[in-house]
N, C-alpha and C positions, 0 to 999 in steps of 0.2 A: 653711288659707292657700291662696290662689289668686293667681297672678301672671301677667299678660298683658303682654308687651313688644312694642313695635313694632320694625320693622327699624332697625338701626343699622349703618353701614358704618365699618370701620376700615382705613386704609391705613398701613403702617409702612415706613419707609425708614431702615435703619441706615447711618449715615455711617462709623462706626468701630466695629469689634468685633474685638479682638485679645487676646493673652495673652503675657506674658513673665515670666521669673523675676527676682526682686529680693530679695536678703537672706534666702533661705529661704522666701519666700512666692511665690505665683503671682498676678500682678496682671492683672486683666481690665478695662481701660478700655473705655467704650462711649459713643457719642453717636448720637442719632437724631432724625428728624423724623416727626411723626405727624399724620394727618388723621382726624377722627372726624365722620361725618355722621349726623345724627339726622333721621328721616323721620316726622313725625307725633307726636301726643300719646301718652302712656303711660297705660294703665288698670291700676290695681292694686286688688285686693280682699284685705282682711285682716280676719279675724274678723267677717265680715258687714258690714264698712265698705267703702265704695267711694271710691277716690281717683283723681282725674284730674290727671296731671302734664303741664304744658304742654310743647310742643316745645322741646327744649334748644338747638336751633340747631346749626350746623356750627362746627367749631373746629379750629385747628392747635395742636400742642404741639411743643416742643423739649425734649429730655432729654439729660443727660450724667451719667455716673457712673463709679465705680470699685468693683470688688469684689476683695478681697484674700483669697485662700485661704491661711490660715496653716498648715493641716494638712488631712488628708482630712475631719476632723470640725468644724473651726472656720473661720469666715470673717467678715470685716467688710465693710461696704458703706457708700457715701456717694453721694448722688444729688441733682441739682438739676433743676428742671423749671419751665417757663413755658408758659402757655396763653392763646391769644387766639382769640376767636370772635365770631360775630354777636350772641350774647346773653349771653356770659360772658367774663370776663377774670380771670385769676389771674396776678398779677405774678410771684411766684416761690414755689416750694415746695421745701423741702429735707428729705431723709430720711437718717437714719443707722441702721445696723442691725448686729446681731450674730446669727450663726446657729450653732447647735450641732446636728449630726446624730447621732442615736443610733447 
C-alpha cells in the first residue's frame, strides 16, 4: 500500500473549553471554529491501483460538545458539528460515545 497526500492546512480556534464538577462527574463543555484548506488533488495507490481524488476545496466547521468524566475509567460524550465549504456542505452531524479505559 502506498499513499501520497497533498498539503492540507487546518486552523483551530477554541471558543470555549472548561471543566466543572456536577453530581460526582466532571463536565468538559467545548465549542470551536475550524478552517480546513485543501491544496491540490490527492494521488493514492493501493494494491497496484491508482486513484486520483479531486481537490476537496476549502471549508469551515463549527463544533460543540460535552464530555462527562464519570470516573477515572468511564466517560460519556456528545457532539454536534456543521461544515460549509466551497465544494462540500454537511448540514449537521451528531456523535455520541462511551469510553472505558483499561
